[in-house]
N, C-alpha and C positions, 0 to 999 in steps of 0.2 A: 415649169409644170411637174407635178408629181408623176413618177413613173411607177405604176402599181403592177405587181406580178402575183398571181394566184399560185399557191403550192397545193396541189391536190394529191392526196394519197389514196391509192385504190388497192383493194384485195378482193378478187372475184366479184366486181360490181355488176349491178344491174346495168346492162350496156345501154339501154334506152334511156334510163333515168340519168346515167352519167352524161350522155350526149346532150340531153336537156340542160343539165347543170352547166356544162361548159359553154353551151350557146348562151346561156343567161350571163355567164361571167364575161364572155367576150364582148357582148353587147354593152357591158359597163366599161368598155375600154381598158380592160385589164388583161394583160397577157398571161398565158397559162404555162406552168410548168408542172407536168403530170409524173409522179413517181409511182410505180407499181411494185406491189410486194409479191412478186412471183405468182400472179394470177395464171390459171391454166389457159385461159383464152386471150391472154395479152396480144399475141401477134394478130389476132382477128379485130379485137376492138381499137388497137393501135392504128390500123388502117382507117377505121371509121372516124375515129378522132382526128387523124392527120388531114382528112378531107374537109374538115371544119375551116381550114383556111389559115391565114397568116397570124391570127391571134395565138395559135399554138407554138410555143417557143421551144419546148423540149419535151420528149417522151422518153423517160428513163425506166428501165426494169431492173430491179434487184434480182440476182440469181436466186435468192432464197427470201423467206419472209423475215424481214429484220425488225418488223415491229413499226408501229406508227411514229415513235420519237425518232428512231433512226432515219426512217424515210423521210420525216420533215427535215431532218439535218441534211440529208442528201439534196433534198429540194432547195433548201437554203443556199447551199454551196453551188448548186446549178444555177439558181436565179441570179447569183452575184455575177455571173458572166455577162449578164444583161444590164447591169448596173441600175437596179431599181432604187428608188427612194424608200419604197415600202414593199412589204410582202403581206399577203392575206392567206391565211391557212384556211383550207376547206376539206372537210370529210367528204367521201364520195356520194352522199345522199342528202347534201345540204344544197338548197337552191335559193339563191338571193332574188329579191323582187327588184323591179325597175327602180332606179334611183338610188340603188344600194351604195355605190361607191361614193357618190357626191354627198350622201347624207353622212358617211363616215368622215370624209374629208372635212365637211363643215363642222362636225363636231370636234375634230382635232384642231381646227382653226380657232374654234371658241377656247379650248383649254390652252393653246399656246399663247393667245391674246391675253388670257387671264394669269399667265405665268405659272400655270399648274404643271408639275412634273408628272408624266403619265407613261405607262409601259405600253398599253394597247387600248384600242377602241373596238367594242364588239357591237354586234346587231342585236336587235330584239327578235328573239327566236320563238317559233311556234310550231305546234304539232301539225304535220301535213295531213293528217287523217281527220282530226277533230277541229283543227284551226284554233285550238286553245293556246294562249301565249304561255310560255314558260316564265315563271317570276325571275326577277333580279334578286339575287341574294347578297346580303351584306352582313357579316359577322360582327356581333357586339359581344366580346368574350365568347362564352359557350352557346350564346343565343344568336338566332338568325332573324333578320329583318327582311321581309320579303316585299317587293314593290312589282306590281303589274305595269309593264311598260305602256305608256299612252302618248299620243301625239309626237312632239319632238323633244321629249325630255331627255336630258343628260344626266345619268345616275351613276354614282360610284358604286362598283361592286368589289367584293373581297377578291374574286378571281373571275375569269371568263372561261367558257368553253373555247378551245382553240379554234373550232371551225367558225369562220366569218371574221376572225379577230385581225385587224389592221395594226401592224407593227412597223415602226420606222427602223430601217437597217442599223442607224446610229445607236438605238436603244437596244436592238438585238445584239449588236457587237458588245455593248458593255454588260448586259445581263448574261450573255452566253447562250449557247445552243440547248436544245432539249436533252433531258437525261435519258440516254438510250436503254439503260438497264431496267427503266420502268415498263418498257415494251409497248403497253397500250393504255393503262389507266393512271390516273393522277398526274399526267404529263402537263396538262394545262394548269392545274392547281399548283403544282410545284413551281412551274416557271413564273406564275403570277406572284406567288409569295416570296419567291427569290427576288423578283424585281421590287416587290414592296419593302424588302429588307434593305434595298439600295436607295429608298426614297421615292420610288414610283408607285403610283396608283393606276387602276384600270377602270374604264367607264364602259357604260352601255349607251349607245346612241338609239333611242326609241324610233327615230325617223328611218333608220336602216332596218328593214325587215327581211328575215330569212326563214324558210321552213327547214325543220331539222328534226330528225328522229333520235330519241334518247332510249337507250335499252332495246330490248327485243320486243317489249310491250309495256303497256301501263296498266297497272292493277290499283285497286282502291282497298286501303286496310286502314280501319278506324276512321273512315271518312277522309282520308288523305291519298292522293295519287302518287304512287311511286314507280320507279322504272324496274321492270323485271329483266333479269339478266341470266343468261345461261350458267351452268355450273362452271364452265371455264372462266368466263368474265368475273364471276364472283371470286373465283380463285386469285385472279390478278388484283382485283379491288382489295381483298383483304390481305394478301401478301405484301402488296405495295404500300398499304398503310403502315407497315412496320418500318420501311424505309423513311418514310415521312417523320416517324418518331425520333429518328437519328439526326435529323436535319436541324441545325441550331437556329435557322432563320424562320422555321415554322412555328407559330405561336402555340404556346402550351395548351390554351383553352381549345384551339382547333384540334390538336392532337387527341386531346381526351374525347371530344365530341365524336370525332371520326372513328376511333377505335370502338367505342361504345356502340354508335350507330351501325357499324358494319357487322358486329355480332348480332345486334337486334334484327337487321335486314336479313342476314343469313339464316336466323332462326325462324323468321316469317316464312321465307322461301322454302326452308326445309320442311316446315309444316304444310305448306300449300302444294308443293311440287309433286309430281309422279316419279321424280328421280331422286328420291331421298338419299339412297345409298350413295349415289354419285356426288350429291352436294356434301354429304357427310365426309366422304373420302377426300373431295377437293378442299374442304375446310382444313382437314387435319394436315394436308400437305401444304396448304398456304401458310399456316401457322409455322410449321417446321421450316419451310423455305425462308420465310420472313424473319424468323428469329435467328437462323444460321447464316443470313445474309446472301441466300441463293437468289439472284434476280435474273432478268433477261427473259428469254422465251420459255414457255412451260415445257417440261420434259418429263 
């Protein structure tokens, strides 16, 4: 039988929402390793989480905020002690629906039987407020093909968001851990494309559903819905795109598209935001840090 362990990374979470998330994960017969990035109230919600029972395997707090990527790596090494066959990564605000784990494992079984090399299987995600599904994206050169997940489709994607992604330990060992210097953004994109360079593909199992919030809000621009991010998150997105340019296994067409779109998105938010000076300051610093190779936590 597969041994599944969820790795949840937290940073000042909504505690009631976190408890709801963990309860939904434990009901799926998934053990939980929680890694906290120095939340102020960790001692308090640690006690609340621990009371949920035997499904909670480890509660680890980092003495400082080391970022999402390094926290995931800590979670991976902690999970190893429990000898899992797979890990599933979760952000603190993602809540899987009933049947989540069985749908992911069924999709994995289909891929194995077909002899398809794959790195990860992820769920169909939807906005918890509107209920609208997020499309599955696959790149074709600089262009994107979007699929709306339906029924029990198994769809190849160019990359997956890390939250909800099921990864076999043997694949994780071959592809390697997350790049800690990215800190918070492009982590899942980089890992999936690194795996793709080794011959693995990633897939979305539409039968596995999970609510997930992307960005601070959603806004519509020229008829399209895009994620709104704070100036700090825009800094990480723009800065980390420069690291992606340096990686040989990232497709050239993807590099061009992301750099162009990052500047376009930043221009849109600069125009719409009430924090224009801060956005502009963050963009300048992101370009400087990205070009000079200064990564890690913003300072």
